[in-house]
MMTF fields as JSON, N, C-alpha, C and O atoms, coordinates in Angstrom:
{
  "mmtfVersion": "1.0.0",
  "mmtfProducer": "UNKNOWN",
  "numBonds": 423,
  "numAtoms": 424,
  "numGroups": 106,
  "numChains": 1,
  "numModels": 1,
  "chainsPerModel": [1],
  "groupsPerChain": [106],
  "chainIdList": ["A"],
  "bondAtomList": [4, 2, 8, 6, 12, 10, 16, 14, 20, 18, 24, 22, 28, 26, 32, 30, 36, 34, 40, 38, 44, 42, 48, 46, 52, 50, 56, 54, 60, 58, 64, 62, 68, 66, 72, 70, 76, 74, 80, 78, 84, 82, 88, 86, 92, 90, 96, 94, 100, 98, 104, 102, 108, 106, 112, 110, 116, 114, 120, 118, 124, 122, 128, 126, 132, 130, 136, 134, 140, 138, 144, 142, 148, 146, 152, 150, 156, 154, 160, 158, 164, 162, 168, 166, 172, 170, 176, 174, 180, 178, 184, 182, 188, 186, 192, 190, 196, 194, 200, 198, 204, 202, 208, 206, 212, 210, 216, 214, 220, 218, 224, 222, 228, 226, 232, 230, 236, 234, 240, 238, 244, 242, 248, 246, 252, 250, 256, 254, 260, 258, 264, 262, 268, 266, 272, 270, 276, 274, 280, 278, 284, 282, 288, 286, 292, 290, 296, 294, 300, 298, 304, 302, 308, 306, 312, 310, 316, 314, 320, 318, 324, 322, 328, 326, 332, 330, 336, 334, 340, 338, 344, 342, 348, 346, 352, 350, 356, 354, 360, 358, 364, 362, 368, 366, 372, 370, 376, 374, 380, 378, 384, 382, 388, 386, 392, 390, 396, 394, 400, 398, 404, 402, 408, 406, 412, 410, 416, 414, 420, 418],
  "bondOrderList": [1, 1, 1, 1, 1, 1, 1, 1, 1, 1, 1, 1, 1, 1, 1, 1, 1, 1, 1, 1, 1, 1, 1, 1, 1, 1, 1, 1, 1, 1, 1, 1, 1, 1, 1, 1, 1, 1, 1, 1, 1, 1, 1, 1, 1, 1, 1, 1, 1, 1, 1, 1, 1, 1, 1, 1, 1, 1, 1, 1, 1, 1, 1, 1, 1, 1, 1, 1, 1, 1, 1, 1, 1, 1, 1, 1, 1, 1, 1, 1, 1, 1, 1, 1, 1, 1, 1, 1, 1, 1, 1, 1, 1, 1, 1, 1, 1, 1, 1, 1, 1, 1, 1, 1, 1],
  "groupList": [{"groupName": "MET", "atomNameList": ["N", "CA", "C", "O"], "elementList": ["N", "C", "C", "O"], "formalChargeList": [0, 0, 0, 0], "bondAtomList": [1, 0, 2, 1, 3, 2], "bondOrderList": [1, 1, 2], "singleLetterCode": "M", "chemCompType": "L-PEPTIDE LINKING"}, {"groupName": "ASN", "atomNameList": ["N", "CA", "C", "O"], "elementList": ["N", "C", "C", "O"], "formalChargeList": [0, 0, 0, 0], "bondAtomList": [1, 0, 2, 1, 3, 2], "bondOrderList": [1, 1, 2], "singleLetterCode": "N", "chemCompType": "L-PEPTIDE LINKING"}, {"groupName": "GLY", "atomNameList": ["N", "CA", "C", "O"], "elementList": ["N", "C", "C", "O"], "formalChargeList": [0, 0, 0, 0], "bondAtomList": [1, 0, 2, 1, 3, 2], "bondOrderList": [1, 1, 2], "singleLetterCode": "G", "chemCompType": "PEPTIDE LINKING"}, {"groupName": "ARG", "atomNameList": ["N", "CA", "C", "O"], "elementList": ["N", "C", "C", "O"], "formalChargeList": [0, 0, 0, 0], "bondAtomList": [1, 0, 2, 1, 3, 2], "bondOrderList": [1, 1, 2], "singleLetterCode": "R", "chemCompType": "L-PEPTIDE LINKING"}, {"groupName": "PHE", "atomNameList": ["N", "CA", "C", "O"], "elementList": ["N", "C", "C", "O"], "formalChargeList": [0, 0, 0, 0], "bondAtomList": [1, 0, 2, 1, 3, 2], "bondOrderList": [1, 1, 2], "singleLetterCode": "F", "chemCompType": "L-PEPTIDE LINKING"}, {"groupName": "THR", "atomNameList": ["N", "CA", "C", "O"], "elementList": ["N", "C", "C", "O"], "formalChargeList": [0, 0, 0, 0], "bondAtomList": [1, 0, 2, 1, 3, 2], "bondOrderList": [1, 1, 2], "singleLetterCode": "T", "chemCompType": "L-PEPTIDE LINKING"}, {"groupName": "TRP", "atomNameList": ["N", "CA", "C", "O"], "elementList": ["N", "C", "C", "O"], "formalChargeList": [0, 0, 0, 0], "bondAtomList": [1, 0, 2, 1, 3, 2], "bondOrderList": [1, 1, 2], "singleLetterCode": "W", "chemCompType": "L-PEPTIDE LINKING"}, {"groupName": "PRO", "atomNameList": ["N", "CA", "C", "O"], "elementList": ["N", "C", "C", "O"], "formalChargeList": [0, 0, 0, 0], "bondAtomList": [1, 0, 2, 1, 3, 2], "bondOrderList": [1, 1, 2], "singleLetterCode": "P", "chemCompType": "L-PEPTIDE LINKING"}, {"groupName": "VAL", "atomNameList": ["N", "CA", "C", "O"], "elementList": ["N", "C", "C", "O"], "formalChargeList": [0, 0, 0, 0], "bondAtomList": [1, 0, 2, 1, 3, 2], "bondOrderList": [1, 1, 2], "singleLetterCode": "V", "chemCompType": "L-PEPTIDE LINKING"}, {"groupName": "ALA", "atomNameList": ["N", "CA", "C", "O"], "elementList": ["N", "C", "C", "O"], "formalChargeList": [0, 0, 0, 0], "bondAtomList": [1, 0, 2, 1, 3, 2], "bondOrderList": [1, 1, 2], "singleLetterCode": "A", "chemCompType": "L-PEPTIDE LINKING"}, {"groupName": "LYS", "atomNameList": ["N", "CA", "C", "O"], "elementList": ["N", "C", "C", "O"], "formalChargeList": [0, 0, 0, 0], "bondAtomList": [1, 0, 2, 1, 3, 2], "bondOrderList": [1, 1, 2], "singleLetterCode": "K", "chemCompType": "L-PEPTIDE LINKING"}, {"groupName": "GLU", "atomNameList": ["N", "CA", "C", "O"], "elementList": ["N", "C", "C", "O"], "formalChargeList": [0, 0, 0, 0], "bondAtomList": [1, 0, 2, 1, 3, 2], "bondOrderList": [1, 1, 2], "singleLetterCode": "E", "chemCompType": "L-PEPTIDE LINKING"}, {"groupName": "CYS", "atomNameList": ["N", "CA", "C", "O"], "elementList": ["N", "C", "C", "O"], "formalChargeList": [0, 0, 0, 0], "bondAtomList": [1, 0, 2, 1, 3, 2], "bondOrderList": [1, 1, 2], "singleLetterCode": "C", "chemCompType": "L-PEPTIDE LINKING"}, {"groupName": "ILE", "atomNameList": ["N", "CA", "C", "O"], "elementList": ["N", "C", "C", "O"], "formalChargeList": [0, 0, 0, 0], "bondAtomList": [1, 0, 2, 1, 3, 2], "bondOrderList": [1, 1, 2], "singleLetterCode": "I", "chemCompType": "L-PEPTIDE LINKING"}, {"groupName": "HIS", "atomNameList": ["N", "CA", "C", "O"], "elementList": ["N", "C", "C", "O"], "formalChargeList": [0, 0, 0, 0], "bondAtomList": [1, 0, 2, 1, 3, 2], "bondOrderList": [1, 1, 2], "singleLetterCode": "H", "chemCompType": "L-PEPTIDE LINKING"}, {"groupName": "ASP", "atomNameList": ["N", "CA", "C", "O"], "elementList": ["N", "C", "C", "O"], "formalChargeList": [0, 0, 0, 0], "bondAtomList": [1, 0, 2, 1, 3, 2], "bondOrderList": [1, 1, 2], "singleLetterCode": "D", "chemCompType": "L-PEPTIDE LINKING"}, {"groupName": "SER", "atomNameList": ["N", "CA", "C", "O"], "elementList": ["N", "C", "C", "O"], "formalChargeList": [0, 0, 0, 0], "bondAtomList": [1, 0, 2, 1, 3, 2], "bondOrderList": [1, 1, 2], "singleLetterCode": "S", "chemCompType": "L-PEPTIDE LINKING"}, {"groupName": "LEU", "atomNameList": ["N", "CA", "C", "O"], "elementList": ["N", "C", "C", "O"], "formalChargeList": [0, 0, 0, 0], "bondAtomList": [1, 0, 2, 1, 3, 2], "bondOrderList": [1, 1, 2], "singleLetterCode": "L", "chemCompType": "L-PEPTIDE LINKING"}, {"groupName": "TYR", "atomNameList": ["N", "CA", "C", "O"], "elementList": ["N", "C", "C", "O"], "formalChargeList": [0, 0, 0, 0], "bondAtomList": [1, 0, 2, 1, 3, 2], "bondOrderList": [1, 1, 2], "singleLetterCode": "Y", "chemCompType": "L-PEPTIDE LINKING"}, {"groupName": "GLN", "atomNameList": ["N", "CA", "C", "O"], "elementList": ["N", "C", "C", "O"], "formalChargeList": [0, 0, 0, 0], "bondAtomList": [1, 0, 2, 1, 3, 2], "bondOrderList": [1, 1, 2], "singleLetterCode": "Q", "chemCompType": "L-PEPTIDE LINKING"}],
  "groupTypeList": [0, 1, 2, 3, 4, 5, 6, 7, 2, 5, 8, 3, 4, 9, 10, 2, 11, 12, 4, 12, 4, 13, 9, 7, 8, 7, 14, 11, 5, 4, 15, 9, 13, 12, 7, 14, 13, 3, 16, 4, 15, 15, 15, 7, 9, 17, 10, 8, 9, 18, 11, 11, 6, 3, 16, 3, 12, 5, 5, 4, 19, 9, 3, 8, 9, 9, 2, 11, 7, 15, 9, 8, 16, 9, 2, 3, 14, 3, 15, 15, 13, 9, 2, 3, 15, 7, 16, 2, 3, 15, 2, 7, 5, 4, 19, 3, 5, 10, 3, 16, 17, 7, 10, 7, 8, 3],
  "groupIdList": [1, 2, 3, 4, 5, 6, 7, 8, 9, 10, 11, 12, 13, 14, 15, 16, 17, 18, 19, 20, 21, 22, 23, 24, 25, 26, 27, 28, 29, 30, 31, 32, 33, 34, 35, 36, 37, 38, 39, 40, 41, 42, 43, 44, 45, 46, 47, 48, 49, 50, 51, 52, 53, 54, 55, 56, 57, 58, 59, 60, 61, 62, 63, 64, 65, 66, 67, 68, 69, 70, 71, 72, 73, 74, 75, 76, 77, 78, 79, 80, 81, 82, 83, 84, 85, 86, 87, 88, 89, 90, 91, 92, 93, 94, 95, 96, 97, 98, 99, 100, 101, 102, 103, 104, 105, 106],
  "secStructList": [7, 7, 7, 7, 7, 1, 1, 7, 1, 7, 7, 7, 7, 7, 1, 1, 7, 7, 7, 7, 7, 7, 7, 7, 7, 7, 6, 6, 2, 2, 2, 2, 7, 7, 7, 7, 7, 7, 7, 4, 4, 4, 7, 6, 6, 2, 2, 2, 2, 2, 2, 2, 2, 2, 2, 2, 2, 2, 2, 2, 2, 2, 2, 2, 2, 2, 6, 7, 1, 2, 2, 2, 2, 2, 7, 1, 7, 7, 2, 2, 2, 2, 6, 5, 7, 6, 6, 1, 1, 5, 7, 7, 1, 7, 7, 7, 1, 7, 7, 7, 7, 7, 7, 7, 7, 7],
  "xCoordList": [76.578, 76.721, 77.254, 76.629, 78.505, 78.981, 79.107, 79.399, 78.786, 78.885, 79.104, 78.855, 79.561, 79.981, 79.643, 80.393, 78.747, 78.771, 79.233, 78.823, 79.92, 81.274, 79.878, 80.201, 78.882, 78.511, 77.129, 76.644, 76.141, 74.963, 74.996, 76.11, 73.909, 73.736, 72.763, 72.269, 72.883, 72.391, 73.386, 74.393, 73.057, 73.827, 73.03, 71.818, 73.507, 72.54, 73.581, 74.794, 72.673, 73.422, 73.24, 72.135, 74.008, 73.239, 73.038, 73.996, 71.52, 71.2, 71.975, 72.789, 71.635, 72.416, 73.88, 74.735, 74.086, 75.039, 74.65, 73.575, 75.811, 75.774, 75.58, 76.141, 75.217, 75.541, 75.476, 76.049, 74.748, 74.905, 74.871, 74.769, 75.035, 74.675, 74.115, 74.564, 72.816, 72.303, 72.423, 72.356, 72.492, 72.641, 71.365, 71.179, 70.595, 69.569, 69.905, 69.654, 70.571, 70.866, 69.607, 69.178, 69.207, 68.268, 68.565, 69.795, 68.224, 68.943, 69.494, 70.491, 69.051, 68.918, 70.386, 70.675, 71.538, 72.432, 73.349, 74.389, 73.095, 74.047, 73.9, 74.628, 72.902, 73.108, 74.145, 75.24, 74.145, 75.157, 76.833, 77.871, 76.622, 78.163, 78.837, 78.28, 80.153, 80.544, 82.168, 83.119, 82.255, 83.646, 84.558, 84.322, 85.732, 87.157, 87.948, 88.11, 88.476, 89.424, 91.005, 91.347, 91.83, 93.183, 94.316, 93.908, 95.643, 96.509, 97.493, 97.941, 97.533, 99.01, 99.738, 99.949, 100.092, 101.385, 100.688, 101.44, 99.796, 99.159, 99.178, 98.774, 99.73, 99.796, 101.052, 100.903, 102.322, 103.064, 103.802, 104.978, 102.768, 102.713, 102.012, 102.472, 100.542, 99.27, 99.919, 99.691, 100.667, 101.55, 102.542, 102.684, 103.064, 104.708, 103.338, 103.232, 102.621, 101.789, 101.249, 101.468, 100.621, 100.088, 101.393, 101.488, 102.211, 103.396, 103.786, 103.762, 104.119, 103.966, 103.479, 104.02, 101.864, 100.261, 100.821, 100.889, 101.237, 100.743, 102.161, 102.244, 103.037, 104.598, 104.317, 104.98, 103.247, 103.335, 102.305, 102.207, 100.994, 100.038, 100.852, 100.497, 101.951, 102.29, 103.212, 103.265, 103.809, 104.534, 103.731, 103.958, 102.531, 101.726, 101.215, 101.097, 100.874, 99.9, 101.536, 101.707, 102.3, 103.65, 103.636, 103.293, 104.033, 104.046, 102.564, 102.564, 101.472, 100.2, 100.691, 100.37, 101.364, 100.953, 102.582, 102.463, 103.607, 104.691, 104.197, 104.85, 102.981, 102.245, 102.721, 102.409, 103.288, 103.798, 102.535, 101.576, 102.18, 101.308, 100.756, 99.604, 101.128, 100.826, 99.835, 98.652, 100.952, 99.851, 98.786, 98.078, 98.894, 97.676, 96.765, 95.724, 96.649, 95.66, 95.431, 94.427, 95.707, 95.446, 94.42, 93.292, 94.723, 93.935, 93.676, 93.105, 93.974, 93.927, 94.976, 95.288, 95.302, 96.169, 94.881, 93.92, 94.897, 93.797, 93.824, 93.235, 94.823, 94.847, 93.379, 92.957, 93.002, 91.421, 90.479, 89.812, 90.613, 89.762, 90.179, 89.247, 91.258, 92.219, 91.868, 91.769, 91.507, 91.161, 92.748, 93.225, 93.356, 94.471, 94.853, 94.69, 95.358, 95.688, 96.739, 97.339, 96.995, 98.008, 99.015, 99.728, 99.748, 101.042, 101.198, 102.305, 99.859, 99.974, 100.029, 100.439, 99.516, 99.056, 97.423, 96.716, 97.102, 95.494, 95.278, 96.025, 93.896, 93.414, 92.436, 92.516, 91.509, 89.599, 89.335, 89.792, 88.669, 88.11, 86.999, 86.254, 86.719, 85.13, 85.114, 84.194, 86.036, 86.063, 85.46, 85.612, 84.172, 83.346, 83.391, 82.97, 84.154, 83.913, 82.617, 82.363, 81.82, 80.697, 80.28, 80.912, 78.792, 77.742, 76.693, 76.314, 76.323, 75.447, 73.917, 73.685, 73.393, 72.176, 71.256, 71.278, 70.308, 69.307, 68.204, 68.192, 67.383, 66.242, 65.266, 65.32, 64.453, 63.591, 62.322, 61.959, 62.004, 60.418, 59.545, 59.421, 58.553, 57.503, 55.974, 55.031],
  "yCoordList": [107.572, 107.966, 109.616, 110.496, 109.732, 111.142, 111.236, 110.331, 112.756, 113.197, 114.302, 114.672, 115.067, 116.956, 117.066, 116.492, 117.627, 118.235, 120.007, 120.816, 120.147, 121.585, 122.276, 123.403, 121.925, 122.17, 122.299, 121.523, 122.967, 122.54, 121.492, 121.37, 120.481, 119.661, 118.468, 118.364, 117.689, 116.12, 115.05, 114.988, 114.068, 113.074, 111.789, 111.943, 110.782, 109.391, 108.426, 108.524, 107.216, 106.271, 105.215, 105.292, 104.256, 103.114, 102.346, 101.732, 101.625, 100.243, 99.426, 98.817, 99.367, 98.218, 98.757, 98.04, 99.906, 100.477, 100.849, 101.33, 100.529, 100.96, 102.208, 102.785, 102.91, 104.347, 104.509, 105.397, 103.591, 104.054, 102.351, 101.361, 102.534, 101.361, 102.057, 102.966, 101.242, 101.78, 100.763, 99.534, 101.066, 100.167, 100.537, 101.621, 99.461, 99.686, 99.329, 98.297, 100.607, 100.635, 101.559, 102.656, 100.897, 101.234, 103.096, 103.112, 104.22, 105.149, 105.288, 105.969, 104.849, 104.735, 104.434, 104.813, 103.497, 103.001, 104.547, 104.8, 104.95, 106.141, 107.234, 108.209, 106.859, 107.853, 107.051, 107.597, 105.824, 105.136, 105.389, 104.981, 106.067, 106.437, 107.517, 108.576, 107.278, 108.294, 108.405, 107.845, 109.22, 109.446, 109.741, 110.114, 109.384, 110.323, 110.94, 110.518, 111.852, 112.59, 112.12, 112.512, 111.515, 111.058, 111.905, 112.996, 111.833, 112.372, 110.883, 109.959, 111.027, 109.948, 109.506, 108.339, 110.566, 110.403, 109.531, 108.657, 109.554, 108.349, 106.998, 106.199, 106.301, 105.396, 105.445, 105.831, 105.164, 105.148, 104.142, 104.099, 103.411, 102.106, 102.396, 102.063, 103.159, 103.119, 104.731, 104.963, 105.446, 106.645, 105.805, 105.908, 105.11, 104.904, 104.009, 104.39, 103.135, 102.755, 103.853, 103.854, 104.676, 105.779, 106.222, 106.041, 106.862, 107.238, 106.406, 106.856, 105.218, 104.086, 104.0, 103.874, 104.08, 104.157, 105.359, 105.328, 106.476, 107.836, 108.256, 108.946, 107.614, 106.912, 106.342, 106.481, 105.424, 104.063, 104.666, 104.058, 106.01, 106.18, 107.607, 107.914, 108.247, 109.428, 108.947, 109.402, 107.928, 107.162, 106.891, 107.291, 106.065, 105.704, 106.99, 106.836, 108.225, 109.304, 109.256, 108.491, 110.005, 110.362, 109.552, 110.126, 108.227, 107.08, 107.4, 107.437, 107.593, 107.967, 109.344, 109.504, 110.151, 111.489, 110.993, 110.519, 111.192, 110.281, 109.555, 109.404, 109.071, 108.253, 106.884, 106.158, 106.267, 104.805, 104.058, 104.783, 103.282, 102.272, 101.584, 101.933, 100.821, 99.798, 100.755, 100.578, 102.008, 102.476, 103.754, 104.51, 103.752, 104.652, 103.126, 103.427, 102.014, 101.297, 100.971, 100.287, 100.91, 100.792, 101.698, 101.334, 102.789, 103.979, 104.563, 105.652, 104.053, 104.073, 103.131, 101.959, 103.776, 103.213, 102.036, 102.552, 101.067, 100.098, 98.985, 97.955, 99.835, 99.093, 99.028, 98.102, 99.92, 99.826, 98.678, 97.741, 98.951, 98.083, 96.674, 95.88, 96.261, 94.772, 94.551, 93.35, 95.672, 94.789, 94.693, 93.587, 95.626, 95.642, 96.722, 97.838, 96.787, 97.704, 98.946, 98.889, 99.67, 100.784, 100.361, 101.352, 99.446, 98.403, 97.812, 97.685, 97.33, 96.345, 95.16, 94.263, 95.248, 93.819, 93.732, 94.666, 92.433, 91.705, 92.677, 93.064, 93.087, 94.078, 93.063, 91.877, 93.587, 92.803, 91.831, 91.885, 91.16, 90.075, 90.123, 89.31, 91.501, 91.775, 92.93, 93.741, 93.082, 93.549, 93.114, 91.951, 94.424, 93.737, 94.795, 95.947, 94.044, 95.093, 94.934, 96.09, 94.352, 93.798, 92.555, 91.505, 92.884, 92.368, 91.39, 91.916, 89.883, 89.676, 89.02, 87.948, 89.97, 89.96, 88.981, 88.425, 88.791, 87.464, 88.608, 89.695, 88.389, 89.223, 89.356, 88.667, 90.54, 91.085, 89.946, 89.537, 89.737, 89.191, 90.024, 91.003, 89.43, 90.204, 89.775, 90.549],
  "zCoordList": [113.551, 112.377, 112.592, 113.182, 111.973, 111.695, 110.29, 109.509, 109.979, 108.333, 108.611, 109.758, 107.804, 107.558, 106.292, 105.503, 105.863, 104.351, 104.512, 105.345, 103.73, 103.678, 102.432, 102.057, 101.978, 100.847, 100.742, 101.565, 100.064, 100.088, 99.135, 98.625, 98.619, 97.315, 98.27, 99.393, 96.981, 97.589, 97.749, 97.044, 98.829, 99.099, 98.38, 98.234, 98.013, 97.814, 97.973, 97.791, 98.449, 98.893, 97.842, 97.305, 97.399, 96.584, 96.94, 97.41, 97.055, 97.346, 97.623, 96.928, 99.152, 100.219, 100.489, 101.009, 100.15, 100.854, 102.095, 102.454, 102.84, 104.321, 104.639, 103.707, 105.24, 106.034, 107.588, 108.218, 108.073, 109.573, 109.977, 109.252, 111.817, 112.31, 113.522, 114.22, 113.573, 114.736, 116.421, 116.386, 116.947, 118.453, 119.416, 119.97, 119.475, 120.025, 121.716, 122.338, 122.186, 123.504, 124.487, 124.132, 125.642, 126.808, 126.837, 126.884, 126.833, 127.079, 128.445, 128.685, 129.038, 130.397, 131.052, 132.187, 129.958, 130.204, 129.868, 130.477, 129.412, 129.578, 130.833, 131.02, 131.544, 133.194, 133.383, 133.244, 133.68, 134.58, 134.158, 134.679, 133.227, 133.124, 133.618, 133.905, 133.745, 134.966, 134.371, 134.915, 133.184, 132.665, 133.98, 135.129, 133.23, 134.307, 133.52, 132.375, 133.891, 133.413, 133.758, 134.873, 133.183, 133.524, 133.227, 132.828, 133.263, 132.796, 132.264, 132.942, 131.472, 130.811, 132.022, 132.35, 132.637, 133.852, 134.981, 135.413, 135.39, 135.998, 135.578, 136.422, 133.933, 133.551, 132.851, 131.692, 133.192, 132.547, 131.511, 131.149, 131.195, 130.487, 129.61, 128.518, 129.562, 128.699, 127.529, 126.342, 128.467, 127.597, 126.653, 125.435, 127.381, 126.175, 125.072, 123.906, 125.474, 124.168, 123.265, 122.054, 123.813, 123.216, 121.876, 120.662, 122.928, 122.013, 120.694, 119.548, 121.044, 120.145, 119.17, 118.071, 119.546, 118.522, 117.683, 116.455, 118.495, 117.495, 116.487, 115.471, 117.163, 115.755, 114.971, 113.943, 114.965, 113.962, 113.329, 112.263, 113.394, 112.688, 111.631, 110.493, 112.419, 112.056, 110.616, 109.473, 111.235, 109.911, 108.926, 107.784, 109.297, 108.013, 107.343, 106.128, 107.788, 107.236, 106.213, 105.264, 106.589, 106.159, 104.664, 103.631, 104.705, 103.651, 102.735, 101.504, 103.484, 102.283, 101.449, 100.271, 102.06, 101.622, 100.502, 99.372, 101.012, 100.008, 98.897, 97.865, 99.097, 97.408, 97.737, 96.793, 98.584, 99.007, 98.117, 98.382, 97.454, 97.163, 98.104, 98.359, 98.645, 99.768, 100.845, 101.139, 101.381, 102.492, 101.762, 102.427, 100.276, 99.777, 99.649, 100.234, 99.305, 98.821, 100.022, 99.824, 101.891, 102.634, 102.863, 103.196, 102.715, 102.923, 104.613, 104.673, 105.663, 106.896, 107.813, 107.6, 108.608, 109.866, 110.474, 111.045, 110.382, 110.936, 112.34, 112.668, 112.879, 114.279, 115.246, 115.94, 115.078, 115.446, 114.596, 115.036, 113.776, 113.558, 113.254, 113.127, 113.129, 113.342, 114.578, 114.829, 115.957, 117.179, 117.678, 117.932, 117.776, 117.966, 119.029, 118.535, 120.466, 121.038, 120.931, 119.857, 121.46, 120.907, 121.145, 120.99, 121.47, 121.241, 120.006, 119.483, 119.35, 118.513, 118.56, 117.824, 119.628, 120.465, 119.977, 119.596, 120.103, 120.192, 121.173, 122.072, 120.798, 122.148, 122.537, 122.218, 123.242, 123.277, 122.01, 120.868, 122.46, 121.639, 121.457, 120.911, 122.097, 121.489, 120.718, 120.824, 119.957, 118.45, 117.542, 117.167, 116.669, 115.865, 114.841, 114.943, 113.512, 112.699, 112.084, 111.747, 111.794, 111.51, 111.83, 111.945, 111.999, 112.608, 111.398, 110.352, 111.777, 110.834, 111.968, 112.527, 111.891, 112.562, 112.095, 110.997, 113.18, 112.052, 111.508, 112.085, 110.522, 109.985, 111.646, 112.664, 111.287, 112.464, 112.109, 111.007, 112.95, 113.223, 113.251, 113.987, 111.975, 111.826, 112.314, 112.144]
}
């Protein structure tokens, strides 16, 4: 959950409003992660895909700033939520934006 509160006050969530998602993952899982920092120059195809994605996002944000109704109503560039990769093609099939979990057993 990410949140930024820029001044003191009260935060309220309406009943039933989702405010975070908790993924129960054993903390040891994170010990096995070894991030690598690489240059886009090592993967020219990925660099091109990123530049295309960045251009689409920049164009979209300019449309929102200009008040174009369809861009304003969309609210944000949604390739990631739609499960599309940076080039706009369908991405991983494991992309999930909503989960329907069974009720907890008591």
